[in-house]
C-alpha positions in Angstrom: 105.2 123.5 95.0 107.0 120.2 94.4 110.3 120.3 92.6 110.8 118.3 89.4 112.7 115.7 91.3 109.9 115.3 93.9 107.3 115.0 91.0 109.4 112.3 89.5 109.6 110.6 92.8 105.9 110.6 93.2 105.5 109.2 89.7 108.1 106.3 90.1 107.7 105.4 93.8 104.7 103.1 93.5 106.6 101.2 90.9 110.1 101.1 92.3 109.0 100.8 96.0 112.2 102.7 96.9 112.6 105.1 99.8 111.8 108.7 98.7 115.0 109.9 100.4 117.1 108.4 97.6 115.8 110.9 95.0 118.5 113.5 95.1 120.1 115.8 92.5 119.4 114.2 89.0 123.0 114.4 87.7 123.9 112.4 84.7 126.2 110.2 86.6 123.9 109.9 89.6 123.3 106.1 89.5 120.8 106.1 92.3 118.6 108.4 90.4 118.9 106.5 87.1 118.2 103.4 88.9 114.9 104.9 89.8 114.3 105.5 86.2 115.3 102.0 85.2 113.0 100.4 87.6 110.0 102.3 86.2 110.4 100.0 83.1 109.6 96.3 83.0 112.5 95.2 80.9 114.1 91.7 81.3 117.6 92.4 82.6 118.9 89.1 81.3 119.0 90.8 78.0 120.6 94.0 77.1 118.8 96.2 74.6 121.1 98.6 72.7 118.8 98.9 69.8 116.4 101.5 71.2 116.8 103.5 67.9 114.3 101.0 66.5 111.6 101.2 69.1 111.5 101.7 72.8 109.7 99.8 75.6 107.0 101.7 77.5 107.3 102.4 81.3 104.9 100.4 83.5 102.7 103.5 84.1 102.1 103.7 80.3 101.5 100.0 79.9 98.9 100.3 82.8 97.2 103.2 81.1 97.0 101.3 77.9 95.5 98.3 79.7 93.1 100.6 81.6 91.9 102.2 78.4 91.5 98.9 76.5 89.4 97.7 79.5 87.1 100.7 79.4 86.6 100.2 75.6 85.7 96.4 76.2 83.5 97.0 79.3 81.3 99.8 78.0 79.2 99.5 74.8 82.2 99.6 72.4 80.8 102.2 70.0 80.0 104.4 73.1 83.6 104.0 74.3 85.2 104.7 71.0 82.9 107.6 69.7 81.6 109.3 72.9 84.1 108.5 75.8 87.3 108.6 73.9 87.2 111.9 71.7 87.4 114.3 74.5 90.3 112.4 76.1 92.1 112.4 72.8 91.7 116.2 72.6 93.4 116.5 76.0 96.4 114.5 74.7 96.5 116.7 71.5 96.5 119.8 73.7 99.2 118.5 75.9 101.5 117.5 73.2 101.1 120.8 71.3 101.8 122.8 74.4 105.0 120.7 75.2 106.3 121.2 71.7 105.3 124.7 71.2 102.7 124.5 68.5 98.9 124.9 68.2 96.7 122.0 69.1 94.7 122.5 65.9 98.1 121.7 64.1 98.6 118.3 65.7 97.3 115.1 64.4 97.8 111.8 66.6 98.8 109.2 64.1 100.0 105.6 64.4 103.6 106.1 63.5 106.2 108.4 62.0 105.8 106.5 58.7 102.0 107.2 58.6 102.5 111.0 59.3 105.2 111.4 56.8 103.3 109.4 54.2 100.5 111.8 54.5 102.8 114.6 53.5 104.6 112.5 50.9 101.4 111.4 49.2 99.3 114.5 50.1 100.9 116.9 47.3 99.7 117.0 43.9 102.7 116.2 41.6 102.9 115.7 38.0 105.0 113.5 35.7 108.7 114.8 35.7 108.2 116.7 39.0 111.2 116.2 41.2 111.4 115.5 44.9 114.8 115.6 46.9 115.8 113.3 49.7 119.2 111.8 50.8 120.6 108.2 50.4 120.3 107.9 54.2 116.6 108.8 54.6 114.5 106.2 56.2 113.8 103.2 53.8 110.0 103.4 54.0 110.1 107.1 53.1 112.3 106.3 50.0 110.1 103.5 49.1 106.9 105.9 49.3 108.7 108.3 46.8 109.7 105.4 44.5 106.1 104.2 44.3 105.1 107.6 43.2 107.9 107.3 40.5 106.5 104.1 39.3 102.9 105.1 39.5 103.0 108.8 38.5 106.3 109.4 36.8 107.8 111.8 39.3 111.6 111.8 39.8 113.3 111.2 43.1 116.7 112.7 43.3 118.9 111.4 46.3 121.8 113.2 47.6 124.9 111.9 49.4 126.0 113.5 52.6 129.4 113.1 54.3 129.6 110.2 56.9 129.9 111.7 59.4 129.0 115.2 58.5 130.4 117.9 60.8 129.6 121.0 58.7 125.8 121.9 58.5 126.6 124.5 55.8 128.0 121.8 53.5 124.8 119.7 54.0 122.5 122.7 53.2 124.8 123.4 50.0 124.2 119.8 48.9 120.4 120.2 49.1 120.6 123.5 47.3 122.7 122.2 44.4 120.2 119.4 43.9 117.4 121.8 43.4 116.3 122.4 39.8 113.3 124.2 38.2 111.4 120.9 38.5 111.8 120.4 42.2 108.5 120.4 44.0 109.2 118.8 47.3 112.0 118.2 49.8 112.4 115.6 52.7 114.9 116.2 55.4 115.6 113.9 58.2 116.2 115.7 61.6 118.2 113.0 63.1 119.4 110.0 60.9 118.2 106.6 62.0 121.4 105.0 60.8 124.1 107.2 62.3 122.4 109.6 64.6 123.6 112.4 62.4 121.8 115.8 63.3 120.8 117.4 60.1 120.3 121.2 59.7 116.6 120.9 59.5 115.7 124.5 60.1 118.2 125.7 57.5 116.8 123.4 54.9 113.3 124.4 55.7 114.5 128.1 55.2 116.0 127.1 51.8 112.9 125.5 50.6 110.7 128.5 51.8 113.1 130.8 50.0 112.7 128.8 46.7 109.0 128.2 47.2 109.4 124.4 47.8 107.6 122.6 50.6 109.9 120.7 53.1 108.8 117.7 55.0 110.8 117.2 58.3 111.2 113.5 59.4 111.4 113.9 63.2 111.2 110.2 64.0 114.5 110.1 65.9 114.7 113.7 67.2 111.4 114.0 69.1 111.9 113.6 72.9 115.5 112.8 72.0 116.9 116.2 71.3 115.8 119.2 73.4 113.7 121.3 71.0 110.3 122.7 70.2 108.7 121.9 66.7 108.2 125.6 66.5 112.0 126.0 66.7 112.4 124.5 63.2 109.9 127.0 61.7 108.6 124.1 59.5 105.3 123.6 57.9 105.3 119.7 57.9 106.8 117.5 60.7 106.0 113.8 61.7 107.5 111.7 64.4 107.0 108.5 66.3 106.0 108.5 70.0 106.9 105.0 70.6 110.7 105.7 70.3 112.1 108.3 72.8 108.9 109.5 74.3 108.3 105.9 75.5 104.6 106.0 74.5 102.8 102.9 73.5 103.7 101.0 70.3 101.7 102.4 67.3 101.6 106.0 68.2 102.9 108.9 66.2 102.4 112.7 65.7 101.9 114.7 62.6 102.3 118.6 62.7 101.0 120.6 59.7 101.1 124.4 60.0 97.5 125.6 60.2 97.4 127.4 56.8 98.9 124.4 55.0 96.2 121.9 56.2 93.7 122.8 53.6 95.8 122.0 50.5 97.4 118.7 51.8 95.4 115.7 50.9 94.8 113.0 53.7 96.3 109.6 53.2 92.8 108.0 53.6 89.6 109.8 52.6 88.0 112.5 54.7 84.8 114.5 54.4 85.0 117.7 52.4 83.9 119.7 55.5 87.1 118.5 57.1 89.3 120.1 54.6 90.7 122.7 57.1 90.6 120.4 60.1 93.8 118.6 61.2 91.7 115.6 62.2 91.2 114.7 58.7 94.6 113.0 58.9 93.3 110.7 61.7 90.6 109.4 59.4 91.7 105.8 59.1 88.6 103.9 60.1 88.0 102.0 63.3 91.1 102.1 65.6 92.0 101.4 69.2 91.9 104.6 71.0 93.8 103.2 74.1 97.2 103.6 72.4 96.6 107.2 71.7 95.0 108.0 75.1 98.1 106.3 77.0 100.3 108.8 75.4 99.2 111.1 78.2 101.1 109.0 80.8 104.2 108.9 78.6 104.2 112.6 78.2 103.7 112.9 82.1 106.7 110.6 82.6 108.8 112.6 80.1 107.9 115.9 81.8 108.7 114.5 85.3 112.2 113.3 84.1 112.8 116.4 82.2 113.7 116.1 78.5 116.9 118.2 78.9 118.0 116.0 81.7 117.9 112.7 79.8 121.5 111.4 79.8 121.5 109.9 76.3 124.6 111.7 75.2 126.3 110.9 78.3 125.5 107.1 77.7 126.6 107.4 74.2 130.0 108.9 75.1 130.6 106.4 78.0 130.7 103.5 75.6 131.7 105.2 72.3 134.8 107.1 73.5 136.1 103.9 75.2 135.8 101.8 72.1 137.0 104.5 69.7 140.3 104.4 71.5 140.9 101.0 69.7 142.6 101.2 66.3 140.1 98.5 65.0 137.1 100.5 65.8 135.5 102.9 63.2 132.8 105.3 64.1 130.4 106.6 61.5 129.1 109.0 64.0 130.8 112.2 65.2 131.0 112.6 68.9 131.5 116.4 68.5 128.9 118.4 70.5 125.8 119.2 68.4 126.6 117.0 65.6 124.9 113.8 66.4 122.4 112.2 68.9 122.6 109.0 70.9 122.4 106.7 68.0 126.0 105.6 66.9 127.1 103.5 64.0 130.2 101.5 64.9 132.3 99.0 62.7 134.8 96.5 64.0 137.6 96.0 61.5 137.8 92.6 60.2 134.6 91.4 61.7 131.4 91.0 59.4 128.7 93.1 61.2 125.9 90.5 60.5 128.0 87.8 62.2 128.9 90.2 65.1 125.1 91.0 65.4 124.1 87.4 65.6 127.1 86.5 67.9 126.2 89.4 70.5 122.6 88.1 70.7 123.2 84.4 70.7 126.2 84.4 73.1 125.7 87.4 75.2 121.9 88.5 74.9 123.0 91.8 73.6 120.6 93.3 71.1 122.0 95.7 68.4 121.1 96.8 64.9 123.2 95.3 62.0 123.3 97.9 59.2 124.6 97.2 55.7 124.5 100.3 53.6 126.0 101.3 50.3 128.1 103.9 52.0 128.9 102.1 55.4 128.3 99.1 57.4 128.3 98.2 61.1 126.3 98.0 64.3 123.8 100.7 65.2 124.1 101.3 69.0 121.5 103.3 71.0 121.1 102.9 74.7 118.3 104.4 76.6 117.6 106.1 79.9 117.1 102.7 81.7 120.5 101.5 80.4 123.1 101.2 83.3 126.8 101.9 83.2 127.5 98.4 84.1 125.6 97.1 81.1 127.6 99.5 78.8 130.8 98.2 80.5 129.7 94.6 79.8 129.0 95.6 76.2 132.5 97.2 75.7 134.3 94.3 77.4 132.5 91.9 74.9 133.5 93.9 71.9 137.1 94.2 73.2 137.2 90.5 73.6 136.0 90.0 70.1 138.7 92.3 68.9 141.3 90.2 70.6 140.1 86.8 70.0 137.4 87.0 67.2 133.9 85.5 67.4 134.8 82.5 69.5 
């Protein structure tokens, strides 16, 4: 039986055109191995993408699969391709995703984004005027906007709690959620990994808190899925949604919604479905005509992920490589803890005395380095998130540019 390394070699070799003998021990600092991974992507190396927390590029094999499925849809009678050829292939993708993340295939819907899956949950509960929902001030803006629309339209009440930045005590976070609960609390949203700072939230503990109080908890897993090593079943949650076009490297416009089987019936879909679909997870996929190619190409992204090994992704190693170096400078402030288990690969960094918006623009205009500029009521800075294709040399270049800015300003 081939080893994981040999399987990855077989997957990448046609793209990298590199001798198989170079595929040896996938250590986090084995640059020859990670160069193989990097060459699986079609990125332009004249630019440095450190904003992978927004959306990630797909490897060449995923792009090719997307093109292949699009070609099939446009070569056959299109209705036949969409409604006869694609459905069993979609089921195969559903089954593989469920098996990889430890849940039942009948609990997995393939959506177009984390936002779509989360909005299914946020809008799918019957709430009355005065009913309260809890989120944090750092939850993803679209999810806050969704609750705020329900406030305007239905008169519900959104209560947002503030968590420390960074937060290194999970029990403190759970206590903040608990303190916000009132007799009117009907729904809780918890973000597994914060998109702003990479903060890992105690999602399982918040789910347990909600279950103890009889309050449904929605888990936003947009930045934890295929980023942290875990199973959805580990969280013991009833509702979980994520993007597949971030850390799984699936095509743009793909996501996953998990709803525990006995909860499907009482959760309304975002768009209408037939009454006989009440207990069917597929009711959450009823959005009208859609391109099946995106969902079908998820299979190649999953194969790529499995060949590399989720636990072997060196995301935290890359984070520490640049963050610890810059953190040694007194003018650098990290809003992300580097303590083990506290945060993921996303880091919020601020350079004292430098406007983050101007620094963001300077990095791109002068050095072709893409970052994310964040101006939040509680912090500000640049969001930095390298990916598996990022080289140590590129991180060295980024650090050197920042260190030069500290010395000389935005010259």
